[in-house]
C-alpha positions in Angstrom: -132.5 33.8 -225.1 -134.0 31.5 -222.5 -134.9 27.9 -223.1 -138.6 28.7 -223.1 -138.2 31.2 -225.9 -136.1 28.8 -227.9 -138.8 26.1 -227.5 -141.5 28.6 -228.5 -139.5 29.6 -231.5 -139.2 25.9 -232.7 -142.8 25.2 -232.0 -143.8 28.1 -234.3 -141.5 26.9 -237.0 -142.8 23.3 -236.7 -146.4 24.5 -236.9 -145.6 26.6 -239.9 -144.0 23.6 -241.6 -147.0 21.4 -240.7 -149.3 24.0 -242.2 -147.3 23.8 -245.5 -148.1 20.0 -245.6 -151.8 20.8 -245.6 -151.5 22.0 -249.2 -150.4 18.6 -250.5 -152.7 17.4 -253.3 -155.0 14.7 -252.0 -155.3 11.5 -254.1 -157.9 11.8 -256.8 -160.4 9.0 -257.4 -158.8 7.5 -260.5 -162.1 6.6 -262.2 -162.9 10.4 -262.2 -160.0 10.8 -264.6 -161.3 8.2 -267.1 -163.3 9.4 -270.1 -166.8 8.0 -270.3 -169.1 7.0 -273.1 -170.5 10.5 -273.4 -167.4 11.7 -275.3 -167.2 8.7 -277.6 -168.8 8.7 -281.1 -172.2 7.0 -281.7 -172.3 3.2 -281.6 -169.4 2.9 -279.2 -169.9 1.0 -275.9 -167.9 0.4 -272.7 -166.1 -3.0 -273.0 -164.5 -2.9 -269.6 -163.6 -0.6 -266.7 -161.1 -1.6 -263.9 -159.4 -0.3 -260.9 -156.2 -1.9 -259.7 -153.9 -1.7 -256.6 -150.1 -1.3 -256.6 -148.1 -3.6 -258.8 -144.4 -3.7 -258.3 -143.2 -4.1 -261.9 -144.4 -0.8 -263.2 -144.0 0.8 -259.7 -147.3 2.7 -259.6 -149.5 3.0 -256.6 -152.9 2.7 -258.2 -154.3 2.4 -261.7 -157.6 2.5 -263.5 -158.5 1.7 -267.1 -161.4 1.4 -269.5 -161.8 0.1 -272.9 -164.3 0.9 -275.6 -165.5 -0.9 -278.7 -168.0 -0.6 -281.5 -169.7 -2.8 -284.0 -166.8 -2.4 -286.4 -163.2 -3.4 -286.0 -162.2 -0.2 -284.1 -161.6 -0.1 -280.4 -159.6 1.9 -277.9 -159.0 2.6 -274.2 -157.4 4.7 -271.6 -155.1 3.8 -268.7 -154.4 6.1 -265.7 -151.5 5.4 -263.4 -150.9 7.2 -260.1 -147.3 7.4 -258.8 -145.9 8.5 -255.5 -144.7 11.8 -256.8 -144.7 14.1 -259.8 -141.0 13.4 -260.1 -141.5 9.6 -260.4 -144.4 10.1 -262.9 -142.0 12.3 -265.0 -139.3 9.7 -264.9 -141.7 6.9 -265.9 -143.1 9.1 -268.7 -139.7 9.5 -270.2 -139.0 5.8 -270.0 -142.3 4.7 -271.4 -142.2 7.2 -274.3 -139.7 5.0 -276.3 -141.8 1.9 -275.5 -145.2 3.3 -276.3 -144.1 5.0 -279.6 -141.7 2.4 -280.9 -141.5 2.7 -284.6 -139.1 -0.3 -284.7 -141.7 -2.7 -283.4 -142.7 -5.6 -285.6 -146.3 -4.3 -285.2 -145.4 -0.9 -286.8 -146.0 -0.8 -290.6 -145.2 3.0 -290.5 -143.3 5.2 -288.1 -145.2 7.0 -285.3 -145.9 10.6 -286.4 -148.2 13.5 -285.7 -151.0 13.5 -288.3 -151.3 16.8 -290.2 -155.1 16.5 -289.7 -154.7 16.6 -285.9 -151.6 18.4 -284.6 -153.0 18.2 -281.0 -150.9 19.3 -278.1 -152.0 19.6 -274.5 -151.9 22.9 -272.6 -152.6 21.0 -269.4 -150.1 18.2 -269.2 -146.6 18.6 -267.7 -145.3 16.3 -270.5 -147.3 15.2 -273.5 -146.9 13.2 -276.7 -149.4 12.3 -279.4 -148.8 10.4 -282.6 -150.3 7.8 -285.0 -149.0 4.9 -287.0 -150.2 2.0 -289.2 -150.2 -1.2 -287.3 -150.1 -4.6 -289.0 -151.8 -6.5 -286.2 -155.0 -8.1 -287.4 -154.6 -6.5 -290.8 -153.5 -2.9 -291.4 -155.1 -0.3 -289.2 -154.3 3.2 -288.0 -153.8 3.6 -284.3 -153.4 7.0 -282.6 -152.0 7.2 -279.1 -151.5 9.9 -276.6 -149.4 9.8 -273.4 -149.5 12.6 -270.9 -148.0 13.2 -267.5 -150.2 15.4 -265.3 -148.7 16.0 -261.9 -148.2 12.5 -260.4 -150.6 10.8 -262.9 -149.7 9.2 -266.2 -152.4 8.8 -268.8 -152.2 6.7 -271.9 -155.0 6.7 -274.5 -155.0 4.6 -277.6 -157.7 4.5 -280.4 -158.1 2.6 -283.6 -159.0 5.0 -286.4 -161.7 4.2 -289.0 -163.8 6.6 -291.1 -167.0 4.9 -290.0 -166.3 4.8 -286.2 -163.4 7.2 -285.2 -162.4 10.3 -287.2 -159.7 12.8 -286.3 -162.5 15.2 -285.3 -163.9 12.6 -282.9 -160.4 11.9 -281.5 -159.8 15.6 -281.0 -162.9 15.9 -278.8 -161.7 12.9 -276.8 -158.2 14.4 -276.3 -159.8 17.6 -275.1 -162.1 15.7 -272.7 -159.1 13.9 -271.2 -157.3 17.2 -270.6 -160.4 18.8 -269.2 -161.2 15.9 -266.8 -157.7 15.9 -265.4 -157.4 19.7 -265.2 -160.7 19.9 -263.3 -159.8 17.1 -261.0 -156.4 18.5 -260.2 -157.9 22.0 -259.6 -160.6 20.7 -257.3 -158.5 18.0 -255.6 -161.4 15.6 -255.9 -161.3 12.7 -253.4 
């Protein structure tokens, strides 16, 4: 084989490899992954919405969050973190799982557990955990939380439950909306 044929062979291989890189998922606009007021029950309002750049301590590249409130005591919010890779997001998920659902915390009046009224599991997330507990911060209140790893994104959603402002049926709609927003964005590769 002549030198010209060898060079042509390597050029074809390099072009093929470069073509494979074109299928890499582009970064998604993080606020497009946040739920909005349309999925919240009546009387809820947006308390804040933020986008942040990289912070070294949690090792994410970007993050966005929102928080909601209502005229009663209840509140809630969602955080979305983008990591460099799906592998890094999976590793962070596993590490955060113990911290986010720590039944030994002084704030936990009861252990974190899946409520029989809402045994929700995600069919979209790579890894997913959902549970509720009674918190003793500012009086006794039930808090439900979900954490999901979707590709290189980690989502944490936390809601205070009250019969007047947030029911399990309300929360189920919100969890479904989170899954749908992320599945749609990942499928479309929204910029």
